[in-house]
N, C-alpha and C positions, 0 to 999 in steps of 0.2 A: 504494500500500500504506500502511495506517495504521501509524504507528510503534508499536512495542511498549513503548517506554520509559515507565515508570510515573511520572507527574508528580503523582500524587494527594497533596495536602498532608495530608489526614487522611481516609482512605477510609471509616472508620467513621462519622465525623460528617458527611461531605460526599457520601455515596453518591448523593444525589439533588440535589446542588448544581449551580451554574452550571458549564458545560463550556466551557473556553477553549482554543482551538487556539493554540499559541505557535509563532511563526516568527521567524527572525533571519537576517541576512546572505543574503537571497534573491538579490541581484544579478541582478534580472530583465532588466537591460540586456545580460546575457550569453546570454539564451535567446530563443527565438522564440515566436510566438503559440501554437503547439501545446503547448509546455512550460508556458506560463502557464495555458492551459486545463486541463492535467493537474493543476497545483497547485490550481486552484480546485475541480476535481472531487474532489481528495483532501480538501479542507476540507469540502465538502458531504457526502461519504461519512462523515466523522467525526461528523456530527450534533452539532455544537457550537452553543453559544449566542452565541459571539463569537470574535473573533480578536485576538490581541495580537502586534504586530510590533515587534521591538527593533532596528530600524535597518538601514541598508544595503540599500535596496530598488532604487534606480536612481541616476541622477545629477541634478544641479541642474536640468537642462532639463526633465525630465519625471517627477520622483519623485512629485509629488502626483497627477498624472494617472494614473500607474501604480498607486498605492494606490487611487485612486477606481475604476479599472477592476476591480481585484481585489475591492473591496467590493461592486460591482454584481454580480459573478459569483458570490459566495458567499452573498449574501442574508442576512447576519447583520452585526451591528455590527463594525467594524474600528477598533481603537485602535492608535496607533503613536507611536514616538519616532523621531527621525532619527539616522542614523549619519554618520560622516565621509565615506563614499563618496557620500552623498546630496547633498553640497555640491560634488562634483567638477565643474569647469567653470564654477563660479559663486561666489557669496558666501554665507557663513553667514547674515549678516544678512538678505539678500534671501530666501533659501529659508525661513527661519524666519518672516519677515513674511508671506510667501505662505501658509505653513502655518497661521498664526494667523488670517489672513483667511478662508481656506477653512473652517476650523473654525467660525468665527463665522457663516458662511453655510450651515452644515448639512452640510458635507463630513465625511468620516471624521475623527474627532477626533484632533488632535495633542495628546498628553497634557500637554505643557507648557502649553498654552492651556486645557485642559479642567479642570484641577484634580483633585480627588478624585472618582472615579466609583464610585457604589454598584453593586455587582454582585449583592448579595443580602443577606439578614439577617446583619449582622455582618461583611461582607466588602467591601473597597474596593480600587480600582485607582488607582494614581498612576504618573506617569512623568516622566522627564527624560532628555534626550539624553546628557548626560555627555561627558567628553572625557579623553583621555590627558593628564593635567595636570602631568607632569614632577615629581611629588612622590615617587613610589616608584621604586626602582631607582637606577641611576647615570646621571643625565643628563649630568653633566660628562664622564664617560669614554666615553659612547656615541658611536659614529660612524654610528648608524642615520639614514638619510634616507628618510622616507616620501613617497609620492605626495601626501599631504596638503600637503606643503611646496612642491609644484610646481603643484598643481591647484586649490587653494582660495585665493580672493583674499586673505583676511585673513592667511594663513600663508605666502604665496609671497615669496621673495626677502628673508627676514628674517635679520639677523645672529643668531648662535646665542643670544646673551644676550637679545636682544629676543624671539626665539622662545620662550624659556623663560618669560618674563614673560607673553607672549600665551597660552600653553598654561595657565599657572596661573590666569590671569584667566578663561579658559573653564571651568575646573574650578570656580572660585569662583562663577561665574554659575549653573552647574548646581546647586550646593549651595544657592544663594539661592532658586532656584525650588522645589527639593525640600522645604525646611523648611516653608513654609506649606501645601503640598499634603499633607504628612504630618499636619500639625496638623488639617487638614480631615478626613482619613480617620480619625484617631484619636478624633475626637469621637464616633464611633458604631461603629467596627469593632474586632473582636478578631483579625482576619486582614487584613493589608495586603499586596497584591501590588504589587511595585515593578518597573516596566519601565524599563530603561536600556540604552543600547548598550554602553558601556564597563564592563568589570568594575570594581566599586568596591573590591575588596580584592586584595592581592597573591596570596593563596591561591586566588582565583577566576579568576586570569589563566592559563588553561590553554593549553599548546602541546605537542602530541604526548604527552599524558598526564602532563606535569609542569608546574610553575610556570614561566612565562617567565623567561628570563635577565635579569640586571640591566640589560643594555644595551637591552633591548626594553621593560622594564616602564614606563619613563617615558611611553611612548606608548600603552600598552595597559592601563593601570589609572587610575582616577580617585580619587585619595586624598581629595579634598574631599567627594565624594559618599559615600565610605566612612565618613568621619568623622560625617556627618549620620546615616547609617543606624545606625552603631554606637551613637551617643548615643541615638537613638530606641529601639533595642532595649533598651539598658540602663535607660532611664527608664520603659519600658513592658513589664515582664517578663511580663505577662499576655497580651500581643499577639504573635501569630506574624507574622513578616515573611518573605515569599518573594520573592526578587529574581530576575528573569529578565534575562539579558544575553547579549551575543555578542561581536563585534568580533575576537576572536582566531582564530576558525574552529576552535578546539579545544574539545571537549566535556568537561565535568566538573561536579562539584558539591561543595560544601563547606559544612559547618555552622559558621559563624563563632562563634555562641553557641547556647545551647539554643533560642532563639526567632528565630534569624536564619539562614536557609538561602539560599544563592546557587547558582542553576543557570546554567551557561554553555553556550550552544549551539554545536554543531559545524557546519561548513559546507564545501561544496566548490563552487567556481565552476562554473556550468552545471548544477547539480543542486539546485534549490530544493526545499524539503521542509518538512513540519511537524516540529518538534522533538518534539512530543508534545501530549497533552491534559491540562491542569491542571483538576482538579475542585475548586471552592471553594464 
């Protein structure tokens, strides 16, 4: 069934624009081939021009192969960013290196390596993985322990103070990738679609219809990416920014400023779906 949620950024202007299916937190390692085929059929039925995936597709061992299989099944371009789950059982550096290599060889583009992608007249797509960078909420008082800290090589077995530094560094690295990608997009676009896994603002970090509690926010929002986006929106008031993210499994949307809209996708394990179709 095609989702009824309307993700049209400007239906009057973009009635005949590019149609993007947005998916997030698919966790296809939790489903079988029949469910994967059903998801691909849902994309085909939506008659879209491309697919944007905002992370958490599978695990380190086969995430790129899983995305490639989906791309072959839907017969339209698939752009993606990686989520924390995509590094489970392996290394962030290794998976990202393989994603960059696959992109350079013509595989489905990992947006961190692809830079600004032109979708149509005046519209561009950029993306960055992002990370819960311990900048928002109460890291010091939190007792939350994620599977990330057990199943990702760079985060496993760290003292809490070192972990905080590592998370902040991952956020800073994401921000450093996003800045030049946005510059490239802003050279010709008046609408920029930004794909990222982790919500970049506190108010976009949805859990069961409300903003996540302070003990969870350090791990479910990326303050560094939010700072870059907020600055871009403030200095380019004529440009519309639409951010697509996931990670929290809670759906919601928030307009941070008049020209900065953040859509957070909801998800259930074992029930991969299209969040909706964005017309740009």
